[in-house]
N, C-alpha and C positions, 0 to 999 in steps of 0.2 A: 606448681612443684616447677621444682630442681630438675631439670634433666640429667645426668650421667656427664655428660661431656660439658656443662655449665659448669659441673660439679670440677672439673677433671682443668678446666681453664681454673677454679680460684684457689683449684691448693696447686696451679701450677706460680700461681702470683705472693705463693704465703713460701715458694720452693726459691724464689727469683727474691724475696724478701727476706726470706734468714739468709740468705747467700749473698744478699750486701753485705748483711752483719757482721757478719766473718768473717769479707774482707774486711771493713773497717777494723775492725776489732784483728786481725791478723797483721798488720799494719801499725796497726801503734806499737804491738812488739819492737818495731825501731828504738820506742827511746826504755828499749830493758838496758842494756847493756851502760847510758850515761843514768841509767834511776839505779841503774847498782853498783856505775859508781861514786856515787855521790852517796849513798846509805851504808858505805862501807868507809867509806873518811869518815862522814860522821858519827857510825859505830865506835870504831877508832876511834875519835876522840872521847865517848863516851866510854869503857870501857877504859883509857887511858883515870882518867877523869875520879871514872868508882873507882880502881888500883890506888891512884896518888889518899881519896880517901879510907878504905879497909888500910891498905898502908899506915895514915898516920893517928887510925885509933885497934892498930892493932887486929887486927880482923881478916876473915879470908872474905876472896872477890864474892861479892854473892851472884854467883851466873845467870840464876831465873829472872835476878832482876835485872841483869842486864839483857839479857834472854826478853823482858818484859820492852823495856827502853830499846831500843834495833827497833826488833817486832812495829812498835809503836811510831818511829820514825815517819813523814806524809809518803819519803822519796820508798819504803819496804811496805807502806798500804798495797802503793803505785802499781809498785807489780805484782799487786797478791791481785787486785783487782786487775791488771790487763789478761792476766793470764784461767781467771776466775771465767771473764768474758767472754773470754774467745771459746774455751772449752764448753761454755752454757749457751757459745752461737755454730760452734759444732753439734751438736748434739737435737737444734734448731730442726737444723742443716738434712739431717740426719734419717729424725721423726717426722719431716717434709717431704722430703725424697720419698719414704719408706707411706705414705699413705697415698701421697702422688702413685709410686705402682702403685695400688693395690687398685685404684680410683679408672688406670689403661686397660685394663685390663678387656670392658667391653670394646676396647675398638682396637681389640686381634682380627687381623682380617687378610682374605690373601692379600687384601692392597696394601695393609702395615705389616708382613711379617718380615722384612728383610730390618728393617728397622726396629721394627721390637726385637731385628734379632741380633744385632750391630748394642740394644741401650739394651739387652737385657744381661753382655758382653761385660758391661762398663766394670770397672772396677770402684767403693768406694771411694778413693785414696788416691795422687793425693786430691787434696779437696777445692781447690781452685780451677787447676785444670780441668782432673771429669766429670765436676755439676755445671759449669758451662760449656757440655759438650754432652752434655742431659739431658739439660732444659733447651739447647739447643735441638736437639733429638726428638724428642720430647714435644717440641712448638711446631715440626712436621709433619709430628703422626696426626697432629689434632688435624691439624691443613686438611693432611694425606685424607686420610678421615670423615671428613667434612667435602671432599671433594663431588661434586656430580662426575657419573661414568666420562670417557672421553677429552674431562678436560685436565690443562697441568697447570703445572705453579708457575705464576711471574718470573722471571729474571732476579737472583736479589742479589744482596751485599755479597762480596768476598768472605768478609763474616759469618752468613750466612751462613756459607756452603764448609763450612767443617763438620757438621751431621754426617754433608754427602759422603764430604774425599772417607771422612771414619767408614759408611755405605762402600762406598771400594775398596774402601782396602781390605773389607770383609768380605766381598770379593776373590776379590786376586790371590785371597790366604785360600779361599776351596778353589783357586784352580777354571775359574771363567774365563770365558773371551771377552774382550773386547766388546762383542756384540754382544756377548751372555751380559755383562755390567751395563749398559745400556740398558738392554732387558725390563734389568730385575730397577736399572735407574726411571723409566718409564713411571713421566709430569711428578716428578720429582722439578726443583728449582737446577741451573742450568750458569752459571761461568756469567755475572753484570758484561763485562767486556769483551765478552765472545760474538768469534761475524755470529754464529750459530745458534745464538739465544734467546732465538723467538722462535727455536726450535727444540719438540719435545726430544727426548736422549737415543728413541733410534730410533727417528730421518733426521737427526743429526752428525748421526753412522751413518747412516746411508749416503746424505747428501756429504759430507765435510768430515770425510773420515777421516783423512790427517789428520788435520785440528784437532779430530777426540778425542783422535787416539792418542793425542800429544797431551793433552787436559788432562785426560786416565791417568799414564804411565808419570804426569809430574805429583801431577795425585797418590797413588800408590808409595808414588816414593819421599811425599812433602815430611817433615815431624810433625805438622800440628794432627 
Protein backbone atom coordinates (compact mmCIF):
# COMPACT_ATOMS: atom_id res chain seq x y z
CA UNK A 1 0.00 0.00 0.00
CA UNK A 2 1.32 3.44 -0.92
CA UNK A 3 1.95 5.71 2.08
CA UNK A 4 0.63 9.24 2.25
CA UNK A 5 4.18 10.61 2.01
CA UNK A 6 4.88 8.52 -1.09
CA UNK A 7 1.67 9.83 -2.63
CA UNK A 8 2.74 13.41 -1.92
CA UNK A 9 6.16 12.76 -3.47
CA UNK A 10 4.51 11.35 -6.59
CA UNK A 11 2.17 14.33 -6.80
CA UNK A 12 5.16 16.63 -6.40
CA UNK A 13 6.82 14.94 -9.39
CA UNK A 14 3.63 15.44 -11.38
CA UNK A 15 3.56 19.12 -10.44
CA UNK A 16 7.18 19.59 -11.50
CA UNK A 17 6.46 17.88 -14.83
CA UNK A 18 3.37 20.02 -15.37
CA UNK A 19 5.29 23.15 -14.42
CA UNK A 20 8.09 22.37 -16.89
CA UNK A 21 5.50 21.92 -19.63
CA UNK A 22 3.95 25.26 -18.72
CA UNK A 23 7.36 26.95 -18.78
CA UNK A 24 8.03 25.53 -22.26
CA UNK A 25 4.58 26.64 -23.43
CA UNK A 26 5.15 30.12 -22.06
CA UNK A 27 8.55 30.33 -23.76
CA UNK A 28 6.84 29.61 -27.09
CA UNK A 29 5.11 33.00 -26.73
CA UNK A 30 8.30 34.57 -28.06
CA UNK A 31 7.19 33.43 -31.52
CA UNK A 32 3.86 35.25 -31.37
CA UNK A 33 5.05 38.63 -32.65
CA UNK A 34 6.86 37.07 -35.61
CA UNK A 35 3.93 34.79 -36.42
CA UNK A 36 1.45 37.62 -35.99
CA UNK A 37 3.36 39.91 -38.37
CA UNK A 38 3.63 37.19 -40.99
CA UNK A 39 -0.06 36.34 -40.62
CA UNK A 40 -1.14 39.96 -40.96
CA UNK A 41 0.91 40.35 -44.13
CA UNK A 42 -0.56 37.21 -45.68
CA UNK A 43 -4.04 38.25 -44.56
CA UNK A 44 -3.55 41.60 -46.26
CA UNK A 45 -2.52 39.88 -49.49
CA UNK A 46 -5.56 37.60 -49.37
CA UNK A 47 -7.81 40.61 -48.72
CA UNK A 48 -6.36 42.48 -51.72
CA UNK A 49 -6.82 39.47 -54.00
CA UNK A 50 -10.39 38.89 -52.87
CA UNK A 51 -11.22 42.59 -53.17
CA UNK A 52 -9.88 42.66 -56.74
CA UNK A 53 -11.86 39.53 -57.68
CA UNK A 54 -15.05 40.94 -56.10
CA UNK A 55 -14.66 44.19 -58.00
CA UNK A 56 -14.15 42.36 -61.29
CA UNK A 57 -17.35 40.44 -60.65
CA UNK A 58 -19.17 43.50 -59.31
CA UNK A 59 -19.84 41.59 -56.11
CA UNK A 60 -19.36 42.63 -52.47
CA UNK A 61 -16.38 41.25 -50.60
CA UNK A 62 -17.26 38.00 -48.82
CA UNK A 63 -16.03 38.89 -45.31
CA UNK A 64 -16.87 35.45 -43.90
CA UNK A 65 -14.77 33.75 -46.57
CA UNK A 66 -11.89 36.13 -45.92
CA UNK A 67 -12.04 35.35 -42.18
CA UNK A 68 -12.09 31.63 -42.94
CA UNK A 69 -9.01 31.89 -45.16
CA UNK A 70 -7.22 34.09 -42.62
CA UNK A 71 -7.93 31.67 -39.77
CA UNK A 72 -6.67 28.81 -41.96
CA UNK A 73 -3.24 30.40 -42.37
CA UNK A 74 -0.46 28.26 -40.82
CA UNK A 75 0.71 31.26 -38.79
CA UNK A 76 -2.74 31.83 -37.27
CA UNK A 77 -3.16 28.14 -36.49
CA UNK A 78 0.25 28.10 -34.82
CA UNK A 79 -0.68 31.14 -32.70
CA UNK A 80 -3.90 29.42 -31.63
CA UNK A 81 -1.99 26.24 -30.76
CA UNK A 82 0.59 28.13 -28.67
CA UNK A 83 -2.08 30.00 -26.69
CA UNK A 84 -4.15 26.84 -26.19
CA UNK A 85 -1.08 24.91 -25.02
CA UNK A 86 -0.24 27.60 -22.49
CA UNK A 87 -3.80 27.70 -21.18
CA UNK A 88 -3.96 23.89 -20.88
CA UNK A 89 -0.55 23.73 -19.20
CA UNK A 90 -1.50 26.44 -16.70
CA UNK A 91 -4.69 24.58 -15.78
CA UNK A 92 -2.71 21.35 -15.32
CA UNK A 93 -0.32 23.16 -12.98
CA UNK A 94 -3.24 24.56 -11.00
CA UNK A 95 -4.90 21.15 -10.63
CA UNK A 96 -1.62 19.41 -9.80
CA UNK A 97 -0.81 21.99 -7.16
CA UNK A 98 -4.29 21.70 -5.64
CA UNK A 99 -4.04 17.89 -5.46
CA UNK A 100 -0.56 18.08 -3.91
CA UNK A 101 -1.62 20.70 -1.38
CA UNK A 102 -4.51 18.50 -0.21
CA UNK A 103 -2.23 15.46 0.10
CA UNK A 104 0.15 17.37 2.38
CA UNK A 105 -2.35 17.79 5.22
CA UNK A 106 -1.07 14.68 6.99
CA UNK A 107 2.37 16.29 7.28
CA UNK A 108 1.16 19.29 9.29
CA UNK A 109 2.88 19.16 12.66
CA UNK A 110 4.81 21.44 15.03
CA UNK A 111 7.92 20.44 13.10
CA UNK A 112 6.55 21.77 9.80
CA UNK A 113 4.21 24.48 11.12
CA UNK A 114 6.32 27.45 10.00
CA UNK A 115 6.93 26.00 6.54
CA UNK A 116 3.21 25.42 6.07
CA UNK A 117 2.50 28.97 7.19
CA UNK A 118 4.60 30.27 4.30
CA UNK A 119 3.26 27.65 1.89
CA UNK A 120 -0.37 28.48 2.65
CA UNK A 121 0.27 32.19 2.13
CA UNK A 122 1.64 31.82 -1.41
CA UNK A 123 -0.67 33.16 -4.15
CA UNK A 124 -1.25 31.38 -7.45
CA UNK A 125 0.35 34.06 -9.63
CA UNK A 126 2.80 34.80 -11.16
CA UNK A 127 3.08 31.16 -12.21
CA UNK A 128 6.82 30.86 -12.84
CA UNK A 129 8.08 32.58 -9.71
CA UNK A 130 5.45 31.29 -7.30
CA UNK A 131 5.47 27.66 -8.47
CA UNK A 132 9.25 27.46 -8.10
CA UNK A 133 8.91 28.72 -4.53
CA UNK A 134 6.04 26.34 -3.88
CA UNK A 135 8.02 23.31 -5.07
CA UNK A 136 10.99 24.31 -2.92
CA UNK A 137 8.82 24.66 0.18
CA UNK A 138 7.12 21.30 -0.41
CA UNK A 139 10.51 19.62 -0.77
CA UNK A 140 11.56 21.12 2.57
CA UNK A 141 8.31 19.97 4.18
CA UNK A 142 8.73 16.40 2.90
CA UNK A 143 12.33 16.31 4.10
CA UNK A 144 11.56 17.92 7.45
CA UNK A 145 8.67 15.55 8.13
CA UNK A 146 10.89 12.52 7.49
CA UNK A 147 13.74 13.85 9.63
CA UNK A 148 14.50 12.03 12.85
CA UNK A 149 14.49 14.14 16.03
CA UNK A 150 17.79 15.96 16.50
CA UNK A 151 18.91 15.44 12.91
CA UNK A 152 19.44 18.51 10.75
CA UNK A 153 19.44 18.98 6.99
CA UNK A 154 22.77 19.18 5.17
CA UNK A 155 23.88 22.51 3.69
CA UNK A 156 22.03 23.18 0.45
CA UNK A 157 22.80 24.91 -2.81
CA UNK A 158 22.08 28.63 -2.85
CA UNK A 159 18.95 28.15 -4.99
CA UNK A 160 17.64 25.52 -2.55
CA UNK A 161 17.67 28.19 0.14
CA UNK A 162 14.92 30.27 -1.50
CA UNK A 163 12.20 28.59 0.64
CA UNK A 164 14.33 29.29 3.73
CA UNK A 165 14.52 32.95 2.71
CA UNK A 166 10.75 33.02 2.38
CA UNK A 167 10.39 31.63 5.90
CA UNK A 168 12.85 34.20 7.22
CA UNK A 169 10.84 37.03 5.63
CA UNK A 170 7.67 35.59 7.13
CA UNK A 171 9.25 35.51 10.58
CA UNK A 172 10.62 39.03 10.21
CA UNK A 173 7.17 40.33 9.24
CA UNK A 174 5.93 38.92 12.56
CA UNK A 175 8.54 40.96 14.42
CA UNK A 176 10.69 38.01 15.52
CA UNK A 177 14.28 38.66 16.61
CA UNK A 178 17.25 37.05 14.90
CA UNK A 179 17.50 34.53 17.73
CA UNK A 180 13.81 33.64 17.44
CA UNK A 181 14.14 33.31 13.66
CA UNK A 182 17.04 30.89 14.12
CA UNK A 183 14.91 28.85 16.47
CA UNK A 184 12.20 28.66 13.78
CA UNK A 185 14.85 27.58 11.26
CA UNK A 186 16.05 24.74 13.45
CA UNK A 187 16.92 21.70 11.31
CA UNK A 188 16.61 23.50 7.95
CA UNK A 189 19.42 23.88 5.38
CA UNK A 190 22.12 26.52 5.85
CA UNK A 191 24.01 28.53 3.21
CA UNK A 192 26.62 26.18 1.67
CA UNK A 193 29.46 28.72 1.62
CA UNK A 194 29.00 30.01 5.17
CA UNK A 195 31.68 29.17 7.73
CA UNK A 196 28.90 27.95 10.05
CA UNK A 197 27.17 25.78 7.41
CA UNK A 198 27.66 22.57 9.43
CA UNK A 199 25.96 24.01 12.51
CA UNK A 200 22.23 24.06 13.03
CA UNK A 201 20.75 27.56 13.04
CA UNK A 202 20.39 28.09 16.83
CA UNK A 203 23.94 26.78 17.44
CA UNK A 204 25.34 28.84 14.58
CA UNK A 205 23.70 31.94 16.04
CA UNK A 206 25.40 31.35 19.39
CA UNK A 207 28.84 30.65 17.91
CA UNK A 208 28.88 33.02 14.93
CA UNK A 209 26.26 35.62 15.76
CA UNK A 210 27.57 38.36 13.47
CA UNK A 211 27.74 36.10 10.42
CA UNK A 212 24.30 34.59 10.95
CA UNK A 213 22.68 37.97 11.62
CA UNK A 214 24.26 39.37 8.46
CA UNK A 215 22.95 36.47 6.35
CA UNK A 216 19.46 36.71 7.83
CA UNK A 217 19.35 40.49 7.31
CA UNK A 218 20.41 40.03 3.68
CA UNK A 219 17.71 37.38 3.22
CA UNK A 220 15.06 39.69 4.66
CA UNK A 221 15.89 42.41 2.16
CA UNK A 222 16.56 40.17 -0.84
CA UNK A 223 14.24 40.24 -3.86
CA UNK A 224 13.94 36.43 -3.97
